[in-house]
C-alpha positions in Angstrom: 6.7 15.5 21.6 5.0 18.2 23.7 1.8 19.4 22.2 -0.2 22.4 23.4 -3.8 21.3 22.6 -6.3 24.0 22.1 -10.0 23.4 22.3 -12.9 25.8 22.9 -14.7 23.2 25.0 -13.7 20.9 27.8 -11.5 18.2 26.1 -12.3 15.8 28.9 -16.0 15.9 28.4 -17.2 13.1 26.1 -20.2 15.2 25.2 -18.1 18.0 23.8 -18.1 18.0 20.0 -19.4 14.4 20.0 -16.4 13.3 22.0 -13.9 14.4 19.3 -12.0 16.9 21.5 -11.2 14.0 23.9 -10.5 11.3 21.3 -8.1 13.4 19.2 -5.8 14.0 22.2 -6.1 10.4 23.3 -5.2 9.1 19.9 -1.8 10.9 20.0 -0.7 9.7 23.4 0.3 6.1 22.6 2.6 7.4 19.8 4.7 9.7 22.0 2.7 12.8 22.5 2.5 14.6 25.8 -0.6 16.7 25.8 -0.8 20.1 27.5 -4.5 21.0 27.6 -5.3 24.6 26.9 -9.1 24.3 26.9 -11.8 25.1 27.7 -11.6 28.8 26.7 -13.9 31.5 27.9 -16.1 33.4 25.4 -15.6 37.2 26.0 -18.8 38.6 24.7 -18.9 42.2 23.5 -21.6 44.4 25.3 -22.9 45.3 21.8 -23.5 41.7 20.7 -27.2 41.7 21.8 -27.9 45.0 20.0 -26.3 43.8 16.8 -28.2 40.5 17.0 -31.5 42.4 17.3 -30.5 44.7 14.4 -29.7 41.9 12.0 -32.8 39.9 13.0 -34.8 42.8 11.4 -33.4 41.7 8.1 -33.8 38.0 8.7 -30.0 37.6 9.3 -28.0 36.2 12.2 -24.7 36.7 13.9 -22.3 33.9 14.6 -21.0 34.1 18.1 -17.8 32.1 17.7 -16.7 34.4 14.9 -17.4 37.6 16.9 -14.2 39.7 17.0 -14.3 40.1 20.8 -14.5 36.4 21.2 -11.9 35.5 18.7 -9.5 38.1 20.1 -10.2 37.0 23.6 -9.5 33.4 22.8 -6.3 34.4 21.2 -5.2 36.2 24.3 -6.2 33.3 26.5 -4.1 30.9 24.5 -1.1 33.2 24.5 -1.4 33.6 28.3 -1.7 29.8 28.8 1.4 29.2 26.6 3.6 31.2 29.0 5.9 29.0 30.8 5.0 25.9 28.8 7.8 24.1 27.0 6.0 22.7 23.9 7.0 21.8 20.4 3.9 22.8 18.6 0.2 23.9 18.9 -2.6 21.6 17.8 -6.1 23.2 17.6 -9.4 21.7 16.7 -10.8 24.8 15.0 -9.1 27.6 13.1 -11.0 30.5 14.8 -9.3 29.6 18.1 -5.9 30.7 16.8 -6.9 33.3 14.2 -5.8 36.1 16.6 -3.1 34.3 18.5 0.4 35.6 18.0 3.0 32.9 18.4 6.2 31.6 16.7 5.3 28.0 17.5 4.4 25.6 14.7 0.7 25.3 14.3 -1.4 22.3 13.2 -5.2 21.9 13.0 -7.3 18.7 13.1 -11.0 19.2 12.2 -13.8 17.9 10.0 -14.6 21.0 8.1 -13.9 24.7 7.5 -15.9 27.9 7.3 -16.6 27.5 3.5 -17.9 24.0 4.0 -20.2 24.8 6.8 -21.6 28.0 5.2 -25.2 27.3 4.4 -24.9 23.6 5.0 -25.8 23.5 8.7 -28.7 25.5 10.3 -26.1 27.3 12.6 -24.4 28.6 9.5 -27.5 29.7 7.6 -28.9 33.2 7.1 -25.7 34.8 8.3 -25.2 38.5 7.9 -22.6 39.7 5.3 -20.2 41.0 8.0 -20.1 37.6 9.6 -19.5 35.9 6.3 -16.7 38.2 5.4 -15.0 37.9 8.8 -15.5 34.1 8.8 -13.6 33.7 5.5 -10.9 36.1 6.7 -10.3 34.3 9.9 -10.2 30.9 8.1 -7.8 32.2 5.4 -5.4 33.8 7.9 -5.3 30.8 10.2 -4.8 28.3 7.4 -2.0 30.4 5.9 -0.1 30.3 9.2 -0.5 26.6 9.7 2.3 24.1 9.0 -0.2 21.3 8.8 -3.9 20.9 8.5 -5.6 17.6 9.1 -9.2 17.1 7.8 -11.3 14.1 8.4 -12.6 14.1 4.9 -11.8 15.0 1.3 -14.7 17.5 1.1 -13.0 19.8 3.6 -9.6 19.3 2.1 -10.8 20.3 -1.4 -12.6 23.4 0.0 -9.5 24.5 1.8 -7.4 24.3 -1.3 -9.9 25.8 -3.7 -11.4 28.5 -1.5 -8.5 29.5 0.8 -5.6 28.8 -1.5 -3.8 26.6 1.0 -0.8 24.6 -0.4 -2.0 21.1 -1.1 1.0 19.5 0.5 0.0 21.1 3.8 -3.4 19.4 3.8 -3.8 15.8 4.9 -6.9 13.7 5.1 -7.0 11.7 8.3 -10.4 10.2 9.1 -11.7 10.2 12.6 -12.1 6.9 14.5 -15.0 5.2 16.3 -15.8 6.9 19.7 -16.4 3.5 21.3 -13.9 0.9 22.5 -13.5 -2.1 20.2 -11.5 -5.2 21.0 -13.4 -7.3 18.5 -11.5 -9.6 16.1 -12.5 -10.6 12.6 -13.7 -13.9 14.1 -15.9 -12.1 16.6 -17.4 -10.0 13.8 -18.1 -13.0 11.7 -20.2 -14.4 14.5 -22.2 -11.1 14.8 -22.8 -11.2 11.0 -23.9 -14.9 11.1 -26.3 -14.2 14.0 -28.3 -11.6 11.9 -31.5 -13.1 10.5 -31.7 -13.7 6.8 -35.5 -13.6 6.5 -36.0 -10.0 7.7 -34.1 -6.7 7.7 -33.1 -4.8 10.7 -32.3 -1.1 10.0 -30.8 1.3 12.6 -31.1 5.1 12.5 -28.7 6.8 14.9 -28.7 10.6 15.3 -30.0 13.5 17.3 -31.4 15.8 14.6 -34.3 14.2 12.8 -34.6 16.5 9.8 -30.9 17.0 9.1 -30.1 13.3 9.5 -32.9 12.3 7.1 -35.2 10.5 9.5 -38.2 10.8 7.2 -36.2 9.1 4.4 -35.1 6.3 6.7 -38.8 5.6 7.6 -39.8 5.7 3.9 -37.0 3.2 3.0 -38.2 0.8 5.7 -41.8 1.3 4.5 -40.8 0.5 0.9 -39.0 -2.7 2.0 -42.0 -3.9 3.9 -44.2 -3.1 0.9 -42.0 -5.1 -1.4 -42.2 -8.2 0.8 -39.0 -8.0 2.9 -40.1 -7.7 6.6 -38.2 -4.7 8.0 -37.9 -3.0 11.3 -36.3 0.4 11.9 -34.8 1.2 15.3 -34.3 4.9 16.2 -31.5 5.8 18.7 -31.4 9.3 20.0 -33.6 11.1 17.4 -37.2 11.8 17.7 -39.6 12.8 14.9 -41.3 16.2 15.0 -44.0 16.6 17.6 -47.3 15.3 16.3 -45.8 13.0 13.6 -47.0 9.4 14.0 -44.7 6.5 13.1 -45.6 3.2 11.6 -45.6 0.1 13.8 -42.4 -1.2 12.2 -40.5 1.7 13.8 -39.0 1.2 17.3 -37.9 4.1 19.5 -35.2 3.7 22.2 -34.8 7.4 23.0 -31.5 8.7 24.3 -29.0 6.0 25.4 -26.3 7.1 27.9 -23.1 5.4 26.6 -21.3 6.5 29.8 -23.4 4.0 31.7 -22.3 0.4 31.4 -25.9 -0.8 30.8 -26.5 1.9 28.3 -23.3 1.1 26.5 -24.2 -2.5 26.3 -27.7 -1.7 24.9 -26.1 0.7 22.3 -23.5 -1.9 21.2 -26.1 -4.7 21.0 -28.5 -2.6 18.9 -25.7 -1.8 16.4 -24.4 -5.4 16.3 -27.9 -6.9 15.6 -28.6 -4.5 12.7 -28.0 -5.3 9.0 -27.5 -1.7 8.1 -27.0 1.7 9.6 -29.2 4.1 7.6 -28.4 7.8 7.7 -29.6 9.7 4.7 -28.2 13.0 6.0 -28.9 16.3 4.3 -25.7 17.7 5.7 -22.8 15.9 7.4 -19.2 16.9 7.9 -18.1 13.3 8.5 -20.2 11.0 10.7 -18.5 9.1 13.5 -21.4 6.7 13.6 -20.2 5.2 10.3 -17.0 4.3 12.0 -18.8 2.8 14.9 -21.1 0.8 12.7 -18.1 -0.5 10.7 -16.5 -1.7 13.9 -19.4 -4.2 14.3 -19.3 -5.3 10.6 -22.5 -3.2 9.9 -22.5 -1.5 6.5 -24.0 1.9 6.1 -26.6 3.4 3.8 -26.1 7.2 3.4 -26.1 10.2 1.1 -23.3 11.5 -1.1 -23.0 14.8 0.8 -20.3 16.6 2.8 -17.7 14.3 4.2 -19.8 11.1 4.1 -18.1 9.7 0.9 -14.8 9.6 2.9 -16.4 7.8 5.9 -18.5 5.4 3.7 -16.8 3.9 0.7 -19.2 2.3 -1.8 -18.6 -1.4 -1.8 -16.2 -1.0 1.1 -18.4 -0.4 4.2 -21.7 0.5 2.6 -23.4 2.4 -0.2 -24.0 6.1 -0.7 -26.8 7.6 -2.8 -27.4 11.1 -4.3 -29.2 13.5 -2.0 -32.3 13.4 -4.2 -32.4 9.6 -4.5 -35.9 8.2 -3.8 -36.4 5.7 -1.0 -36.9 3.0 -3.7 -33.2 3.2 -4.6 -32.1 2.4 -1.1 -34.7 -0.4 -0.9 -33.5 -1.9 -4.2 -30.0 -2.0 -2.9 -31.0 -3.7 0.3 -33.2 -6.3 -1.5 -30.3 -7.0 -3.8 -28.1 -7.8 -0.8 -30.7 -10.1 0.7 -31.3 -11.8 -2.6 -27.7 -12.7 -2.7 -26.9 -12.9 1.0 -23.3 -14.0 0.5 -22.9 -10.5 -1.1 -24.2 -8.9 2.1 -21.9 -11.0 4.3 -18.9 -10.0 2.2 -19.9 -6.3 2.5 -20.3 -6.7 6.2 -16.9 -8.3 6.6 -15.4 -5.6 4.4 -16.9 -2.9 6.7 -15.0 -4.3 9.6 -11.8 -4.2 7.5 -12.4 -0.6 6.7 -12.6 0.0 10.5 -9.4 -1.9 11.1 -7.4 -0.2 8.4 -8.6 3.4 8.4 -11.6 4.2 10.6 -10.1 3.7 14.1 -8.2 6.1 16.4 -5.1 4.0 16.6 -4.4 4.4 12.8 -5.5 8.0 12.8 -3.3 9.0 15.8 -0.2 7.2 14.4 -0.7 8.9 11.0 -1.1 12.3 12.5 2.0 11.9 14.7 4.0 10.8 11.7 3.1 14.1 9.9 3.7 16.2 13.0 7.2 14.7 13.4 8.0 15.4 9.8 6.9 19.0 10.1 9.1 19.6 13.1 12.1 17.8 11.4 11.6 20.0 8.4 11.6 23.2 10.5 14.7 22.1 12.3 16.7 21.3 9.2 
């Protein structure tokens, strides 16, 4: 199967869209896909963009560059130009706005973690938008989804919004979780050894994320503090994220700073920190999915997270962790952890279950095979 793969960014750059542009394409190749890369695309900015940006700022509103008509039209033209001379069976794009203004008779599929309705107001980038942007954003989304033969979302949250808000036929929407963006050749026996090596007399929490406030860094610290106060010695390791300038952290918090996973030494440090942890804690205020939950599960590390966005798809209660309401106090998280330590066999069972979740649904091998099955069925139906 020949696939024209459309991304706004460089699909070979592992830092683009948290590596997803790269791993989506790679997941399809072992199952018979030949990928024709049509990204990155150039943003053709209108000369009036700066003026409109200043105008809306007067009213406390913002523009959204990737939903600008000049950029959306320009990307559509670029895709149509790159398609010339290509012999492909279908187009797969990572975001709907990339093809909203692309005229083609080829079958179209999308694979993403969200849609415009989901993101609106949830992420800072999508807050305080001016009404013109909101209207256009919904229009681009609706038109693109209507033309698609298949839409893959990483989570139920995005699927439900697409059906409810944009009226897309439910049979066209499939939930296919993303996988872990790290290599994993661990067996169940290997993971059992990692679980057994974790201490039973103290708790090691891991917070992994770049954006302190959105990822709930303050809540993670408060949970660790509550555990220490209750008599369970606890450390909290921070990878990547830094608290706001001037905010002091307790002695039980350890900061590693940014870890470069492209460097072998950095990757080993990253893997070791996850493997040694009892729980990944990420009480996010907004999250479309959360690749880190897949990565933690690959080491048999359960996750503690919030019931927001796409997290309940990535973290199944009792499967690979526990989710809590957004307004849950730190004491609720701490109570769950203490319960696991009080009956440590229960923790070990949850940790082993986390690895099974990775093996059965949170890895790119499963995701790629599932996606290719749906794509083949779409082409077969069109040809019949």
